[in-house]
N, CA, C and O atoms as a Maestro MAE file, in Angstrom:
{
 s_m_m2io_version
 :::
 2.0.0
}

f_m_ct {
 s_m_title
 :::
 protein
 m_atom[340] {
  # First column is atom index #
  i_m_mmod_type
  r_m_x_coord
  r_m_y_coord
  r_m_z_coord
  i_m_residue_number
  s_m_chain_name
  s_m_pdb_residue_name
  s_m_pdb_atom_name
  i_m_atomic_number
  :::
  1 25 0.851 -1.162 0.000 1 A "MET " " N  " 7
  2 3 0.000 0.000 0.000 1 A "MET " " CA " 6
  3 2 0.904 1.234 0.000 1 A "MET " " C  " 6
  4 15 1.793 1.366 0.841 1 A "MET " " O  " 8
  5 25 0.664 2.131 -0.951 2 A "ASN " " N  " 7
  6 3 1.432 3.372 -1.020 2 A "ASN " " CA " 6
  7 2 0.926 4.362 0.014 2 A "ASN " " C  " 6
  8 15 -0.253 4.364 0.366 2 A "ASN " " O  " 8
  9 25 1.831 5.203 0.497 3 A "SER " " N  " 7
  10 3 1.493 6.209 1.490 3 A "SER " " CA " 6
  11 2 1.697 7.599 0.886 3 A "SER " " C  " 6
  12 15 2.718 7.867 0.254 3 A "SER " " O  " 8
  13 25 0.713 8.478 1.088 4 A "TRP " " N  " 7
  14 3 0.754 9.839 0.568 4 A "TRP " " CA " 6
  15 2 0.518 10.813 1.714 4 A "TRP " " C  " 6
  16 15 -0.345 10.584 2.561 4 A "TRP " " O  " 8
  17 25 1.286 11.901 1.741 5 A "SER " " N  " 7
  18 3 0.988 12.962 2.705 5 A "SER " " CA " 6
  19 2 -0.220 13.733 2.177 5 A "SER " " C  " 6
  20 15 -0.526 13.670 0.987 5 A "SER " " O  " 8
  21 25 -0.896 14.448 3.045 6 A "VAL " " N  " 7
  22 3 -2.064 15.225 2.617 6 A "VAL " " CA " 6
  23 2 -1.667 16.227 1.539 6 A "VAL " " C  " 6
  24 15 -2.389 16.408 0.558 6 A "VAL " " O  " 8
  25 25 -0.526 16.874 1.719 7 A "GLN " " N  " 7
  26 3 -0.079 17.863 0.739 7 A "GLN " " CA " 6
  27 2 0.123 17.227 -0.632 7 A "GLN " " C  " 6
  28 15 -0.303 17.780 -1.646 7 A "GLN " " O  " 8
  29 25 0.780 16.055 -0.663 8 A "ASP " " N  " 7
  30 3 0.989 15.359 -1.940 8 A "ASP " " CA " 6
  31 2 -0.339 14.879 -2.524 8 A "ASP " " C  " 6
  32 15 -0.549 14.953 -3.734 8 A "ASP " " O  " 8
  33 25 -1.220 14.396 -1.677 9 A "ALA " " N  " 7
  34 3 -2.518 13.909 -2.152 9 A "ALA " " CA " 6
  35 2 -3.311 15.036 -2.793 9 A "ALA " " C  " 6
  36 15 -3.964 14.837 -3.817 9 A "ALA " " O  " 8
  37 25 -3.256 16.234 -2.185 10 A "LYS " " N  " 7
  38 3 -3.957 17.389 -2.762 10 A "LYS " " CA " 6
  39 2 -3.324 17.811 -4.084 10 A "LYS " " C  " 6
  40 15 -4.017 18.019 -5.081 10 A "LYS " " O  " 8
  41 25 -2.012 17.931 -4.077 11 A "ALA " " N  " 7
  42 3 -1.309 18.427 -5.259 11 A "ALA " " CA " 6
  43 2 -1.357 17.454 -6.426 11 A "ALA " " C  " 6
  44 15 -1.346 17.873 -7.584 11 A "ALA " " O  " 8
  45 25 -1.410 16.154 -6.131 12 A "LYS " " N  " 7
  46 3 -1.354 15.134 -7.184 12 A "LYS " " CA " 6
  47 2 -2.564 14.210 -7.114 12 A "LYS " " C  " 6
  48 15 -2.431 12.990 -7.206 12 A "LYS " " O  " 8
  49 25 -3.733 14.797 -6.954 13 A "PHE " " N  " 7
  50 3 -4.923 13.971 -6.770 13 A "PHE " " CA " 6
  51 2 -5.160 13.029 -7.941 13 A "PHE " " C  " 6
  52 15 -5.502 11.864 -7.736 13 A "PHE " " O  " 8
  53 25 -4.983 13.516 -9.166 14 A "SER " " N  " 7
  54 3 -5.180 12.649 -10.343 14 A "SER " " CA " 6
  55 2 -4.239 11.456 -10.302 14 A "SER " " C  " 6
  56 15 -4.636 10.335 -10.620 14 A "SER " " O  " 8
  57 25 -2.986 11.696 -9.909 15 A "GLU " " N  " 7
  58 3 -2.015 10.605 -9.803 15 A "GLU " " CA " 6
  59 2 -2.418 9.641 -8.686 15 A "GLU " " C  " 6
  60 15 -2.321 8.425 -8.845 15 A "GLU " " O  " 8
  61 25 -2.868 10.190 -7.556 16 A "LEU " " N  " 7
  62 3 -3.350 9.366 -6.441 16 A "LEU " " CA " 6
  63 2 -4.504 8.482 -6.898 16 A "LEU " " C  " 6
  64 15 -4.540 7.291 -6.591 16 A "LEU " " O  " 8
  65 25 -5.431 9.059 -7.620 17 A "LEU " " N  " 7
  66 3 -6.583 8.310 -8.123 17 A "LEU " " CA " 6
  67 2 -6.149 7.217 -9.103 17 A "LEU " " C  " 6
  68 15 -6.650 6.094 -9.044 17 A "LEU " " O  " 8
  69 25 -5.232 7.541 -9.990 18 A "ASP " " N  " 7
  70 3 -4.721 6.538 -10.938 18 A "ASP " " CA " 6
  71 2 -4.025 5.396 -10.204 18 A "ASP " " C  " 6
  72 15 -4.228 4.228 -10.536 18 A "ASP " " O  " 8
  73 25 -3.205 5.729 -9.211 19 A "CYS " " N  " 7
  74 3 -2.520 4.690 -8.431 19 A "CYS " " CA " 6
  75 2 -3.522 3.802 -7.710 19 A "CYS " " C  " 6
  76 15 -3.327 2.591 -7.602 19 A "CYS " " O  " 8
  77 25 -4.581 4.402 -7.224 20 A "CYS " " N  " 7
  78 3 -5.610 3.630 -6.533 20 A "CYS " " CA " 6
  79 2 -6.269 2.633 -7.473 20 A "CYS " " C  " 6
  80 15 -6.447 1.469 -7.115 20 A "CYS " " O  " 8
  81 25 -6.628 3.068 -8.655 21 A "THR " " N  " 7
  82 3 -7.303 2.160 -9.591 21 A "THR " " CA " 6
  83 2 -6.355 1.097 -10.146 21 A "THR " " C  " 6
  84 15 -6.781 -0.023 -10.429 21 A "THR " " O  " 8
  85 25 -5.065 1.438 -10.305 22 A "LEU " " N  " 7
  86 3 -4.108 0.484 -10.875 22 A "LEU " " CA " 6
  87 2 -3.458 -0.418 -9.831 22 A "LEU " " C  " 6
  88 15 -3.266 -1.610 -10.074 22 A "LEU " " O  " 8
  89 25 -3.115 0.145 -8.664 23 A "GLU " " N  " 7
  90 3 -2.340 -0.594 -7.666 23 A "GLU " " CA " 6
  91 2 -3.153 -1.010 -6.445 23 A "GLU " " C  " 6
  92 15 -2.737 -1.890 -5.692 23 A "GLU " " O  " 8
  93 25 -4.290 -0.392 -6.252 24 A "GLY " " N  " 7
  94 3 -5.110 -0.734 -5.089 24 A "GLY " " CA " 6
  95 2 -5.086 0.349 -4.023 24 A "GLY " " C  " 6
  96 15 -4.813 1.514 -4.312 24 A "GLY " " O  " 8
  97 25 -5.365 -0.035 -2.824 25 A "THR " " N  " 7
  98 3 -5.549 0.865 -1.701 25 A "THR " " CA " 6
  99 2 -4.365 1.815 -1.505 25 A "THR " " C  " 6
  100 15 -3.206 1.412 -1.604 25 A "THR " " O  " 8
  101 25 -4.679 3.092 -1.223 26 A "GLN " " N  " 7
  102 3 -3.670 4.121 -0.986 26 A "GLN " " CA " 6
  103 2 -3.919 4.745 0.387 26 A "GLN " " C  " 6
  104 15 -5.057 5.066 0.731 26 A "GLN " " O  " 8
  105 25 -2.866 4.912 1.158 27 A "LEU " " N  " 7
  106 3 -2.944 5.460 2.506 27 A "LEU " " CA " 6
  107 2 -2.581 6.942 2.474 27 A "LEU " " C  " 6
  108 15 -1.611 7.336 1.827 27 A "LEU " " O  " 8
  109 25 -3.363 7.757 3.173 28 A "ILE " " N  " 7
  110 3 -3.095 9.191 3.259 28 A "ILE " " CA " 6
  111 2 -2.761 9.516 4.710 28 A "ILE " " C  " 6
  112 15 -3.482 9.135 5.632 28 A "ILE " " O  " 8
  113 25 -1.640 10.235 4.891 29 A "THR " " N  " 7
  114 3 -1.196 10.582 6.247 29 A "THR " " CA " 6
  115 2 -1.251 12.093 6.438 29 A "THR " " C  " 6
  116 15 -1.118 12.865 5.489 29 A "THR " " O  " 8
  117 25 -1.450 12.489 7.685 30 A "LYS " " N  " 7
  118 3 -1.439 13.904 8.040 30 A "LYS " " CA " 6
  119 2 -0.460 14.074 9.198 30 A "LYS " " C  " 6
  120 15 -0.667 13.532 10.284 30 A "LYS " " O  " 8
  121 25 0.587 14.818 8.957 31 A "ARG " " N  " 7
  122 3 1.653 15.006 9.944 31 A "ARG " " CA " 6
  123 2 2.235 13.675 10.417 31 A "ARG " " C  " 6
  124 15 2.568 13.509 11.590 31 A "ARG " " O  " 8
  125 25 2.350 12.724 9.476 32 A "GLY " " N  " 7
  126 3 2.945 11.433 9.788 32 A "GLY " " CA " 6
  127 2 2.008 10.421 10.426 32 A "GLY " " C  " 6
  128 15 2.423 9.304 10.735 32 A "GLY " " O  " 8
  129 25 0.745 10.797 10.629 33 A "VAL " " N  " 7
  130 3 -0.228 9.896 11.260 33 A "VAL " " CA " 6
  131 2 -1.188 9.373 10.191 33 A "VAL " " C  " 6
  132 15 -1.734 10.150 9.407 33 A "VAL " " O  " 8
  133 25 -1.393 8.054 10.162 34 A "ASP " " N  " 7
  134 3 -2.348 7.462 9.222 34 A "ASP " " CA " 6
  135 2 -3.718 8.086 9.452 34 A "ASP " " C  " 6
  136 15 -4.244 8.048 10.564 34 A "ASP " " O  " 8
  137 25 -4.299 8.665 8.387 35 A "THR " " N  " 7
  138 3 -5.530 9.433 8.548 35 A "THR " " CA " 6
  139 2 -6.681 8.910 7.706 35 A "THR " " C  " 6
  140 15 -7.817 8.853 8.176 35 A "THR " " O  " 8
  141 25 -6.401 8.525 6.464 36 A "ALA " " N  " 7
  142 3 -7.478 8.101 5.571 36 A "ALA " " CA " 6
  143 2 -6.949 7.070 4.588 36 A "ALA " " C  " 6
  144 15 -5.742 6.876 4.438 36 A "ALA " " O  " 8
  145 25 -7.897 6.416 3.925 37 A "VAL " " N  " 7
  146 3 -7.553 5.401 2.932 37 A "VAL " " CA " 6
  147 2 -8.424 5.631 1.704 37 A "VAL " " C  " 6
  148 15 -9.629 5.858 1.822 37 A "VAL " " O  " 8
  149 25 -7.820 5.573 0.545 38 A "LEU " " N  " 7
  150 3 -8.556 5.636 -0.717 38 A "LEU " " CA " 6
  151 2 -8.528 4.228 -1.301 38 A "LEU " " C  " 6
  152 15 -7.460 3.659 -1.526 38 A "LEU " " O  " 8
  153 25 -9.716 3.672 -1.546 39 A "ILE " " N  " 7
  154 3 -9.789 2.303 -2.068 39 A "ILE " " CA " 6
  155 2 -10.526 2.302 -3.399 39 A "ILE " " C  " 6
  156 15 -11.367 3.168 -3.639 39 A "ILE " " O  " 8
  157 25 -10.223 1.340 -4.269 40 A "PRO " " N  " 7
  158 3 -10.936 1.236 -5.543 40 A "PRO " " CA " 6
  159 2 -12.425 0.961 -5.315 40 A "PRO " " C  " 6
  160 15 -12.812 0.368 -4.307 40 A "PRO " " O  " 8
  161 25 -13.239 1.393 -6.252 41 A "ILE " " N  " 7
  162 3 -14.695 1.259 -6.116 41 A "ILE " " CA " 6
  163 2 -15.119 -0.206 -6.015 41 A "ILE " " C  " 6
  164 15 -16.081 -0.515 -5.312 41 A "ILE " " O  " 8
  165 25 -14.431 -1.103 -6.695 42 A "GLU " " N  " 7
  166 3 -14.788 -2.525 -6.616 42 A "GLU " " CA " 6
  167 2 -14.634 -3.037 -5.189 42 A "GLU " " C  " 6
  168 15 -15.465 -3.800 -4.695 42 A "GLU " " O  " 8
  169 25 -13.555 -2.605 -4.534 43 A "GLU " " N  " 7
  170 3 -13.326 -3.012 -3.150 43 A "GLU " " CA " 6
  171 2 -14.403 -2.434 -2.235 43 A "GLU " " C  " 6
  172 15 -14.888 -3.114 -1.331 43 A "GLU " " O  " 8
  173 25 -14.775 -1.172 -2.475 44 A "TRP " " N  " 7
  174 3 -15.824 -0.529 -1.677 44 A "TRP " " CA " 6
  175 2 -17.149 -1.285 -1.833 44 A "TRP " " C  " 6
  176 15 -17.832 -1.551 -0.844 44 A "TRP " " O  " 8
  177 25 -17.505 -1.626 -3.055 45 A "LYS " " N  " 7
  178 3 -18.753 -2.358 -3.304 45 A "LYS " " CA " 6
  179 2 -18.722 -3.721 -2.619 45 A "LYS " " C  " 6
  180 15 -19.721 -4.151 -2.042 45 A "LYS " " O  " 8
  181 25 -17.580 -4.400 -2.682 46 A "ARG " " N  " 7
  182 3 -17.450 -5.704 -2.031 46 A "ARG " " CA " 6
  183 2 -17.610 -5.582 -0.519 46 A "ARG " " C  " 6
  184 15 -18.294 -6.393 0.106 46 A "ARG " " O  " 8
  185 25 -16.982 -4.574 0.063 47 A "LEU " " N  " 7
  186 3 -17.066 -4.382 1.510 47 A "LEU " " CA " 6
  187 2 -18.478 -4.011 1.953 47 A "LEU " " C  " 6
  188 15 -18.964 -4.526 2.960 47 A "LEU " " O  " 8
  189 25 -19.140 -3.127 1.217 48 A "THR " " N  " 7
  190 3 -20.489 -2.726 1.614 48 A "THR " " CA " 6
  191 2 -21.490 -3.850 1.394 48 A "THR " " C  " 6
  192 15 -22.451 -3.977 2.153 48 A "THR " " O  " 8
  193 25 -21.279 -4.672 0.360 49 A "ALA " " N  " 7
  194 3 -22.193 -5.790 0.117 49 A "ALA " " CA " 6
  195 2 -22.068 -6.848 1.211 49 A "ALA " " C  " 6
  196 15 -23.058 -7.480 1.582 49 A "ALA " " O  " 8
  197 25 -20.849 -7.043 1.728 50 A "SER " " N  " 7
  198 3 -20.657 -8.046 2.764 50 A "SER " " CA " 6
  199 2 -21.133 -7.555 4.128 50 A "SER " " C  " 6
  200 15 -21.221 -8.339 5.073 50 A "SER " " O  " 8
  201 25 -21.438 -6.273 4.236 51 A "ALA " " N  " 7
  202 3 -21.879 -5.706 5.508 51 A "ALA " " CA " 6
  203 2 -23.404 -5.674 5.623 51 A "ALA " " C  " 6
  204 15 -23.935 -4.978 6.487 51 A "ALA " " O  " 8
  205 25 -24.102 -6.396 4.789 52 A "LYS " " N  " 7
  206 3 -25.566 -6.401 4.831 52 A "LYS " " CA " 6
  207 2 -26.046 -7.339 5.911 52 A "LYS " " C  " 6
  208 15 -25.399 -8.369 6.093 52 A "LYS " " O  " 8
  209 25 -27.074 -7.100 6.619 53 A "PRO " " N  " 7
  210 3 -27.843 -5.865 6.595 53 A "PRO " " CA " 6
  211 2 -27.105 -4.752 7.331 53 A "PRO " " C  " 6
  212 15 -26.283 -5.002 8.213 53 A "PRO " " O  " 8
  213 25 -27.419 -3.522 6.946 54 A "SER " " N  " 7
  214 3 -26.765 -2.375 7.580 54 A "SER " " CA " 6
  215 2 -27.346 -2.154 8.972 54 A "SER " " C  " 6
  216 15 -28.378 -2.725 9.324 54 A "SER " " O  " 8
  217 25 -26.684 -1.335 9.740 55 A "LEU " " N  " 7
  218 3 -27.180 -1.015 11.078 55 A "LEU " " CA " 6
  219 2 -28.553 -0.373 10.983 55 A "LEU " " C  " 6
  220 15 -29.435 -0.665 11.790 55 A "LEU " " O  " 8
  221 25 -28.734 0.487 10.015 56 A "LYS " " N  " 7
  222 3 -30.038 1.135 9.819 56 A "LYS " " CA " 6
  223 2 -31.112 0.081 9.556 56 A "LYS " " C  " 6
  224 15 -32.194 0.138 10.141 56 A "LYS " " O  " 8
  225 25 -30.818 -0.877 8.681 57 A "ASP " " N  " 7
  226 3 -31.776 -1.944 8.382 57 A "ASP " " CA " 6
  227 2 -32.108 -2.753 9.635 57 A "ASP " " C  " 6
  228 15 -33.267 -3.094 9.870 57 A "ASP " " O  " 8
  229 25 -31.099 -3.055 10.429 58 A "LEU " " N  " 7
  230 3 -31.333 -3.813 11.656 58 A "LEU " " CA " 6
  231 2 -32.213 -3.062 12.641 58 A "LEU " " C  " 6
  232 15 -33.092 -3.651 13.270 58 A "LEU " " O  " 8
  233 25 -31.978 -1.764 12.775 59 A "LEU " " N  " 7
  234 3 -32.752 -0.973 13.729 59 A "LEU " " CA " 6
  235 2 -34.192 -0.766 13.282 59 A "LEU " " C  " 6
  236 15 -35.083 -0.609 14.117 59 A "LEU " " O  " 8
  237 25 -34.428 -0.764 11.976 60 A "LEU " " N  " 7
  238 3 -35.773 -0.535 11.465 60 A "LEU " " CA " 6
  239 2 -36.585 -1.811 11.271 60 A "LEU " " C  " 6
  240 15 -37.766 -1.736 10.932 60 A "LEU " " O  " 8
  241 25 -35.989 -2.965 11.474 61 A "THR " " N  " 7
  242 3 -36.696 -4.218 11.265 61 A "THR " " CA " 6
  243 2 -37.705 -4.482 12.373 61 A "THR " " C  " 6
  244 15 -37.548 -4.007 13.498 61 A "THR " " O  " 8
  245 25 -38.744 -5.245 12.042 62 A "ASP " " N  " 7
  246 3 -39.760 -5.612 13.020 62 A "ASP " " CA " 6
  247 2 -39.386 -6.886 13.763 62 A "ASP " " C  " 6
  248 15 -40.026 -7.234 14.755 62 A "ASP " " O  " 8
  249 25 -38.364 -7.581 13.297 63 A "GLU " " N  " 7
  250 3 -37.984 -8.845 13.914 63 A "GLU " " CA " 6
  251 2 -37.364 -8.624 15.285 63 A "GLU " " C  " 6
  252 15 -36.741 -7.596 15.548 63 A "GLU " " O  " 8
  253 25 -37.547 -9.610 16.146 64 A "ASN " " N  " 7
  254 3 -36.923 -9.542 17.464 64 A "ASN " " CA " 6
  255 2 -35.418 -9.697 17.321 64 A "ASN " " C  " 6
  256 15 -34.939 -10.529 16.552 64 A "ASN " " O  " 8
  257 25 -34.688 -8.897 18.061 65 A "ARG " " N  " 7
  258 3 -33.232 -8.999 18.042 65 A "ARG " " CA " 6
  259 2 -32.753 -9.971 19.109 65 A "ARG " " C  " 6
  260 15 -31.658 -10.525 19.013 65 A "ARG " " O  " 8
  261 25 -33.577 -10.171 20.119 66 A "PHE " " N  " 7
  262 3 -33.254 -11.088 21.193 66 A "PHE " " CA " 6
  263 2 -34.554 -11.471 21.868 66 A "PHE " " C  " 6
  264 15 -35.577 -10.814 21.675 66 A "PHE " " O  " 8
  265 25 -34.519 -12.519 22.650 67 A "GLU " " N  " 7
  266 3 -35.708 -12.963 23.362 67 A "GLU " " CA " 6
  267 2 -35.528 -12.714 24.847 67 A "GLU " " C  " 6
  268 15 -34.469 -12.967 25.421 67 A "GLU " " O  " 8
  269 25 -36.583 -12.218 25.444 68 A "LEU " " N  " 7
  270 3 -36.568 -12.026 26.885 68 A "LEU " " CA " 6
  271 2 -37.268 -13.205 27.532 68 A "LEU " " C  " 6
  272 15 -38.370 -13.583 27.133 68 A "LEU " " O  " 8
  273 25 -36.637 -13.771 28.510 69 A "ASP " " N  " 7
  274 3 -37.232 -14.876 29.244 69 A "ASP " " CA " 6
  275 2 -37.501 -14.384 30.665 69 A "ASP " " C  " 6
  276 15 -36.683 -14.539 31.572 69 A "ASP " " O  " 8
  277 25 -38.675 -13.789 30.816 70 A "VAL " " N  " 7
  278 3 -39.029 -13.205 32.109 70 A "VAL " " CA " 6
  279 2 -39.920 -14.185 32.846 70 A "VAL " " C  " 6
  280 15 -40.984 -14.569 32.361 70 A "VAL " " O  " 8
  281 25 -39.474 -14.580 34.014 71 A "GLN " " N  " 7
  282 3 -40.264 -15.478 34.837 71 A "GLN " " CA " 6
  283 2 -40.519 -14.797 36.169 71 A "GLN " " C  " 6
  284 15 -39.599 -14.297 36.816 71 A "GLN " " O  " 8
  285 25 -41.769 -14.786 36.561 72 A "ARG " " N  " 7
  286 3 -42.125 -14.179 37.838 72 A "ARG " " CA " 6
  287 2 -42.239 -15.266 38.893 72 A "ARG " " C  " 6
  288 15 -42.628 -16.402 38.620 72 A "ARG " " O  " 8
  289 25 -41.893 -14.880 40.075 73 A "SER " " N  " 7
  290 3 -42.067 -15.849 41.159 73 A "SER " " CA " 6
  291 2 -43.558 -16.002 41.437 73 A "SER " " C  " 6
  292 15 -44.354 -15.130 41.088 73 A "SER " " O  " 8
  293 25 -43.925 -17.093 42.054 74 A "ARG " " N  " 7
  294 3 -45.343 -17.361 42.324 74 A "ARG " " CA " 6
  295 2 -45.871 -16.480 43.457 74 A "ARG " " C  " 6
  296 15 -47.079 -16.415 43.681 74 A "ARG " " O  " 8
  297 25 -45.001 -15.826 44.147 75 A "GLN " " N  " 7
  298 3 -45.417 -15.015 45.283 75 A "GLN " " CA " 6
  299 2 -45.502 -13.530 44.920 75 A "GLN " " C  " 6
  300 15 -45.089 -12.670 45.697 75 A "GLN " " O  " 8
  301 25 -46.029 -13.246 43.755 76 A "VAL " " N  " 7
  302 3 -46.165 -11.862 43.331 76 A "VAL " " CA " 6
  303 2 -47.288 -11.218 44.130 76 A "VAL " " C  " 6
  304 15 -48.401 -11.740 44.194 76 A "VAL " " O  " 8
  305 25 -46.989 -10.104 44.724 77 A "LYS " " N  " 7
  306 3 -48.013 -9.382 45.474 77 A "LYS " " CA " 6
  307 2 -48.725 -8.452 44.517 77 A "LYS " " C  " 6
  308 15 -48.107 -7.680 43.784 77 A "LYS " " O  " 8
  309 25 -50.029 -8.546 44.544 78 A "ARG " " N  " 7
  310 3 -50.818 -7.679 43.671 78 A "ARG " " CA " 6
  311 2 -51.507 -6.613 44.501 78 A "ARG " " C  " 6
  312 15 -51.908 -6.842 45.642 78 A "ARG " " O  " 8
  313 25 -51.628 -5.470 43.910 79 A "ARG " " N  " 7
  314 3 -52.342 -4.387 44.580 79 A "ARG " " CA " 6
  315 2 -53.830 -4.690 44.538 79 A "ARG " " C  " 6
  316 15 -54.323 -5.269 43.570 79 A "ARG " " O  " 8
  317 25 -54.537 -4.304 45.574 80 A "PRO " " N  " 7
  318 3 -55.985 -4.519 45.542 80 A "PRO " " CA " 6
  319 2 -56.633 -3.593 44.519 80 A "PRO " " C  " 6
  320 15 -56.169 -2.478 44.280 80 A "PRO " " O  " 8
  321 25 -57.710 -4.080 43.925 81 A "LEU " " N  " 7
  322 3 -58.437 -3.263 42.957 81 A "LEU " " CA " 6
  323 2 -59.161 -2.143 43.697 81 A "LEU " " C  " 6
  324 15 -59.702 -2.366 44.780 81 A "LEU " " O  " 8
  325 25 -59.175 -0.962 43.133 82 A "PRO " " N  " 7
  326 3 -59.875 0.139 43.807 82 A "PRO " " CA " 6
  327 2 -61.389 -0.073 43.750 82 A "PRO " " C  " 6
  328 15 -61.917 -0.665 42.809 82 A "PRO " " O  " 8
  329 25 -62.048 0.412 44.754 83 A "ASP " " N  " 7
  330 3 -63.500 0.320 44.820 83 A "ASP " " CA " 6
  331 2 -64.060 1.477 43.996 83 A "ASP " " C  " 6
  332 15 -63.849 2.640 44.341 83 A "ASP " " O  " 8
  333 25 -64.756 1.175 42.934 84 A "LEU " " N  " 7
  334 3 -65.255 2.186 42.013 84 A "LEU " " CA " 6
  335 2 -66.692 2.611 42.333 84 A "LEU " " C  " 6
  336 15 -67.276 3.387 41.577 84 A "LEU " " O  " 8
  337 25 -67.265 2.130 43.411 85 A "ASP " " N  " 7
  338 3 -68.651 2.490 43.752 85 A "ASP " " CA " 6
  339 2 -68.752 3.827 44.385 85 A "ASP " " C  " 6
  340 15 -69.850 4.267 44.726 85 A "ASP " " O  " 8
  :::
 }
 m_bond[339] {
  # First column is bond index #
  i_m_from
  i_m_to
  i_m_order
  :::
  1 1 2 1
  2 2 3 1
  3 3 4 2
  4 3 5 1
  5 5 6 1
  6 6 7 1
  7 7 8 2
  8 7 9 1
  9 9 10 1
  10 10 11 1
  11 11 12 2
  12 11 13 1
  13 13 14 1
  14 14 15 1
  15 15 16 2
  16 15 17 1
  17 17 18 1
  18 18 19 1
  19 19 20 2
  20 19 21 1
  21 21 22 1
  22 22 23 1
  23 23 24 2
  24 23 25 1
  25 25 26 1
  26 26 27 1
  27 27 28 2
  28 27 29 1
  29 29 30 1
  30 30 31 1
  31 31 32 2
  32 31 33 1
  33 33 34 1
  34 34 35 1
  35 35 36 2
  36 35 37 1
  37 37 38 1
  38 38 39 1
  39 39 40 2
  40 39 41 1
  41 41 42 1
  42 42 43 1
  43 43 44 2
  44 43 45 1
  45 45 46 1
  46 46 47 1
  47 47 48 2
  48 47 49 1
  49 49 50 1
  50 50 51 1
  51 51 52 2
  52 51 53 1
  53 53 54 1
  54 54 55 1
  55 55 56 2
  56 55 57 1
  57 57 58 1
  58 58 59 1
  59 59 60 2
  60 59 61 1
  61 61 62 1
  62 62 63 1
  63 63 64 2
  64 63 65 1
  65 65 66 1
  66 66 67 1
  67 67 68 2
  68 67 69 1
  69 69 70 1
  70 70 71 1
  71 71 72 2
  72 71 73 1
  73 73 74 1
  74 74 75 1
  75 75 76 2
  76 75 77 1
  77 77 78 1
  78 78 79 1
  79 79 80 2
  80 79 81 1
  81 81 82 1
  82 82 83 1
  83 83 84 2
  84 83 85 1
  85 85 86 1
  86 86 87 1
  87 87 88 2
  88 87 89 1
  89 89 90 1
  90 90 91 1
  91 91 92 2
  92 91 93 1
  93 93 94 1
  94 94 95 1
  95 95 96 2
  96 95 97 1
  97 97 98 1
  98 98 99 1
  99 99 100 2
  100 99 101 1
  101 101 102 1
  102 102 103 1
  103 103 104 2
  104 103 105 1
  105 105 106 1
  106 106 107 1
  107 107 108 2
  108 107 109 1
  109 109 110 1
  110 110 111 1
  111 111 112 2
  112 111 113 1
  113 113 114 1
  114 114 115 1
  115 115 116 2
  116 115 117 1
  117 117 118 1
  118 118 119 1
  119 119 120 2
  120 119 121 1
  121 121 122 1
  122 122 123 1
  123 123 124 2
  124 123 125 1
  125 125 126 1
  126 126 127 1
  127 127 128 2
  128 127 129 1
  129 129 130 1
  130 130 131 1
  131 131 132 2
  132 131 133 1
  133 133 134 1
  134 134 135 1
  135 135 136 2
  136 135 137 1
  137 137 138 1
  138 138 139 1
  139 139 140 2
  140 139 141 1
  141 141 142 1
  142 142 143 1
  143 143 144 2
  144 143 145 1
  145 145 146 1
  146 146 147 1
  147 147 148 2
  148 147 149 1
  149 149 150 1
  150 150 151 1
  151 151 152 2
  152 151 153 1
  153 153 154 1
  154 154 155 1
  155 155 156 2
  156 155 157 1
  157 157 158 1
  158 158 159 1
  159 159 160 2
  160 159 161 1
  161 161 162 1
  162 162 163 1
  163 163 164 2
  164 163 165 1
  165 165 166 1
  166 166 167 1
  167 167 168 2
  168 167 169 1
  169 169 170 1
  170 170 171 1
  171 171 172 2
  172 171 173 1
  173 173 174 1
  174 174 175 1
  175 175 176 2
  176 175 177 1
  177 177 178 1
  178 178 179 1
  179 179 180 2
  180 179 181 1
  181 181 182 1
  182 182 183 1
  183 183 184 2
  184 183 185 1
  185 185 186 1
  186 186 187 1
  187 187 188 2
  188 187 189 1
  189 189 190 1
  190 190 191 1
  191 191 192 2
  192 191 193 1
  193 193 194 1
  194 194 195 1
  195 195 196 2
  196 195 197 1
  197 197 198 1
  198 198 199 1
  199 199 200 2
  200 199 201 1
  201 201 202 1
  202 202 203 1
  203 203 204 2
  204 203 205 1
  205 205 206 1
  206 206 207 1
  207 207 208 2
  208 207 209 1
  209 209 210 1
  210 210 211 1
  211 211 212 2
  212 211 213 1
  213 213 214 1
  214 214 215 1
  215 215 216 2
  216 215 217 1
  217 217 218 1
  218 218 219 1
  219 219 220 2
  220 219 221 1
  221 221 222 1
  222 222 223 1
  223 223 224 2
  224 223 225 1
  225 225 226 1
  226 226 227 1
  227 227 228 2
  228 227 229 1
  229 229 230 1
  230 230 231 1
  231 231 232 2
  232 231 233 1
  233 233 234 1
  234 234 235 1
  235 235 236 2
  236 235 237 1
  237 237 238 1
  238 238 239 1
  239 239 240 2
  240 239 241 1
  241 241 242 1
  242 242 243 1
  243 243 244 2
  244 243 245 1
  245 245 246 1
  246 246 247 1
  247 247 248 2
  248 247 249 1
  249 249 250 1
  250 250 251 1
  251 251 252 2
  252 251 253 1
  253 253 254 1
  254 254 255 1
  255 255 256 2
  256 255 257 1
  257 257 258 1
  258 258 259 1
  259 259 260 2
  260 259 261 1
  261 261 262 1
  262 262 263 1
  263 263 264 2
  264 263 265 1
  265 265 266 1
  266 266 267 1
  267 267 268 2
  268 267 269 1
  269 269 270 1
  270 270 271 1
  271 271 272 2
  272 271 273 1
  273 273 274 1
  274 274 275 1
  275 275 276 2
  276 275 277 1
  277 277 278 1
  278 278 279 1
  279 279 280 2
  280 279 281 1
  281 281 282 1
  282 282 283 1
  283 283 284 2
  284 283 285 1
  285 285 286 1
  286 286 287 1
  287 287 288 2
  288 287 289 1
  289 289 290 1
  290 290 291 1
  291 291 292 2
  292 291 293 1
  293 293 294 1
  294 294 295 1
  295 295 296 2
  296 295 297 1
  297 297 298 1
  298 298 299 1
  299 299 300 2
  300 299 301 1
  301 301 302 1
  302 302 303 1
  303 303 304 2
  304 303 305 1
  305 305 306 1
  306 306 307 1
  307 307 308 2
  308 307 309 1
  309 309 310 1
  310 310 311 1
  311 311 312 2
  312 311 313 1
  313 313 314 1
  314 314 315 1
  315 315 316 2
  316 315 317 1
  317 317 318 1
  318 318 319 1
  319 319 320 2
  320 319 321 1
  321 321 322 1
  322 322 323 1
  323 323 324 2
  324 323 325 1
  325 325 326 1
  326 326 327 1
  327 327 328 2
  328 327 329 1
  329 329 330 1
  330 330 331 1
  331 331 332 2
  332 331 333 1
  333 333 334 1
  334 334 335 1
  335 335 336 2
  336 335 337 1
  337 337 338 1
  338 338 339 1
  339 339 340 2
  :::
 }
}
């Protein structure tokens, strides 16, 4: 994986893009710290397809995510019903 500083990535974006499509993933650093990654679109599609269902899909589904097994003891105290007369 090639490494590019932010300054080089900005100045040579077309070259960065070409390297990404020809050689694969490119790493971008800021002040020597790994900051971002540019990946080919095929890799992005593969990664997003393997991440199905998305978190949004999971949160919006009607299916149970887990089952609750709630058991009450037989000695449950109940409040008396109010007298409505």
